[in-house]
C-alpha positions in Angstrom: 0.0 -0.2 0.0 1.8 3.3 -1.0 2.2 6.1 1.3 -0.8 8.2 -0.9 -3.9 5.3 -0.3 -2.3 5.9 3.4 -2.2 9.5 3.6 -6.6 9.6 2.4 -6.9 6.3 4.5 -5.3 8.7 7.7 -7.5 12.0 6.8 -10.8 9.8 6.7 -9.8 8.8 10.4 -9.3 12.0 11.2 -12.1 13.7 9.5 -15.1 12.1 9.7 -17.4 13.2 6.7 -21.2 13.7 6.9 -21.2 10.2 5.2 -19.4 8.8 7.5 -20.0 5.5 9.2 -17.7 5.8 11.9 -18.8 5.3 15.6 -18.4 8.8 17.4 -15.2 8.2 19.8 -17.8 8.3 23.1 -20.1 5.5 21.8 -19.4 2.6 23.6 -20.7 -0.3 24.6 -20.7 -2.2 27.9 -19.6 -5.5 27.7 -19.3 -8.5 30.0 -16.9 -11.0 28.4 -16.1 -14.9 30.4 -12.7 -15.2 29.1 -10.8 -18.2 30.4 -13.1 -18.4 33.1 -12.8 -15.2 34.7 -14.9 -12.3 34.0 -14.4 -8.8 32.8 -16.1 -6.0 32.2 -15.4 -3.6 29.5 -16.4 -0.8 27.6 -15.4 -1.5 23.9 -16.4 0.8 21.0 -18.9 -1.4 19.0 -16.3 -1.8 15.9 -13.7 -3.5 18.7 -12.9 -7.1 17.1 -12.6 -9.5 19.9 -8.8 -10.3 19.2 -8.4 -6.5 20.1 -10.1 -7.0 23.0 -8.4 -9.3 23.8 -4.2 -7.8 22.7 -5.1 -4.3 23.6 -7.6 -4.1 26.8 -6.7 -7.5 28.8 -2.9 -7.5 27.4 -4.1 -11.3 26.5 -1.5 -11.0 23.7 -0.8 -15.2 23.0 -3.7 -14.4 20.3 -1.8 -13.3 17.2 -2.8 -10.6 14.7 -1.7 -12.0 11.4 -3.5 -11.3 8.1 -6.7 -9.4 10.2 -8.6 -10.9 7.6 -9.3 -13.9 8.6 -7.1 -16.3 6.8 -4.4 -17.1 8.0 -5.7 -18.2 11.5 -3.0 -17.2 14.5 -5.6 -14.9 15.7 -7.9 -18.7 16.7 -9.1 -18.7 19.9 -12.0 -21.0 21.6 -15.6 -19.8 21.7 -18.0 -21.9 23.9 -15.3 -24.6 22.3 -15.8 -24.2 18.5 -13.1 -22.4 17.1 -13.0 -18.9 16.0 -10.8 -16.5 14.2 -11.0 -13.5 16.6 -10.3 -10.9 14.2 -13.1 -11.4 12.6 -16.1 -11.0 15.2 -16.9 -8.1 17.5 -16.6 -7.8 20.6 -20.0 -7.2 21.8 -21.4 -10.5 19.6 -19.7 -12.6 23.2 -21.5 -11.7 26.1 -22.4 -14.7 28.0 -19.8 -17.0 26.1 -16.9 -19.1 27.4 -14.0 -17.6 25.1 -10.9 -19.7 25.5 -7.4 -18.2 24.6 -4.0 -19.7 24.4 -3.6 -18.7 28.0 -6.5 -20.3 29.2 -5.7 -24.6 28.3 -3.0 -25.2 30.6 -3.7 -26.1 34.1 -1.8 -23.9 36.2 1.5 -25.3 35.6 0.4 -28.1 33.9 0.1 -27.5 29.7 -2.8 -28.6 27.9 -2.2 -32.2 26.4 -1.9 -30.7 22.9 0.7 -28.0 24.3 2.8 -30.8 25.5 2.6 -32.4 22.1 3.3 -29.5 20.2 6.7 -29.1 22.3 6.9 -33.1 22.1 6.8 -32.9 18.4 8.7 -29.3 17.9 5.2 -28.7 16.1 6.4 -25.0 15.1 9.2 -22.3 14.5 8.9 -19.5 14.7 5.8 -19.6 16.9 3.7 -17.0 16.0 1.4 -19.5 14.9 1.7 -21.7 17.6 -1.5 -20.5 19.7 -3.9 -20.5 16.7 -2.8 -23.8 15.8 -2.8 -25.2 19.5 -6.4 -23.9 20.1 -7.7 -25.7 16.2 -6.1 -28.6 17.1 -8.0 -28.6 21.0 -11.2 -28.2 18.3 -10.3 -30.7 15.8 -9.6 -33.2 18.6 -13.0 -32.5 20.4 -14.9 -32.2 17.0 -13.1 -36.1 16.4 -11.8 -34.8 13.6 -8.5 -36.5 13.7 -9.2 -39.8 12.4 -5.9 -39.3 9.5 -3.2 -36.9 8.6 -5.7 -36.6 5.5 -8.2 -35.6 7.9 -6.4 -33.5 10.2 -4.5 -31.8 7.2 -8.4 -30.4 6.3 -9.4 -29.5 9.4 -6.4 -27.4 10.1 -6.2 -25.8 7.3 -7.9 -22.5 8.4 -4.2 -22.8 10.5 -1.7 -21.4 8.0 2.6 -21.8 9.0 4.3 -20.1 6.6 7.9 -22.1 8.5 6.0 -25.6 6.8 5.8 -27.2 10.5 3.0 -29.2 8.9 3.9 -32.5 9.5 5.1 -32.0 13.1 2.0 -30.3 13.9 0.1 -33.8 12.3 2.5 -35.7 14.4 1.6 -33.6 17.7 -2.2 -33.6 17.2 -2.1 -37.4 16.4 0.1 -37.8 19.5 -2.6 -35.9 21.5 -5.4 -37.6 20.5 -3.9 -41.1 21.3 -2.5 -39.9 24.8 -6.5 -38.4 25.3 -7.2 -42.1 24.8 -4.8 -43.7 26.9 
């Protein structure tokens, strides 16, 4: 994106026109979010994504902002046990929902079995995508979609790893599934 486009966007943001759909700065909505088992009361702009609320308001920075368009999966969290790209959903939509981030998977000092399997199988390289990969893997196992390598690949396809750690990610998921059965 060139500097001209950036400056036009900056002007648009700084000087809302009469046709602008931007909400006034003081037009906040109160929302109660249950994140990792703890209640959080926030006043947020209604356009605030869940990802931005987690990272900027609650300092839960494990969920990453990769593409901010729902294409990479780095921001994946669990909402009522289902995986969701937190960059695509608004915080105000999740009053009363159970939201679990990567920070909420471990039980004290005991890692979640998927977290342990990712470490054991080197299911990461740079680590940027790992929180989203792990949250997706937790949901995938809960949904019973880890019956073959192809099925794991298909159901994890919304999570991109630029480093190419896919074989190790698949091995980690299979291992976590095996240990869950034991």
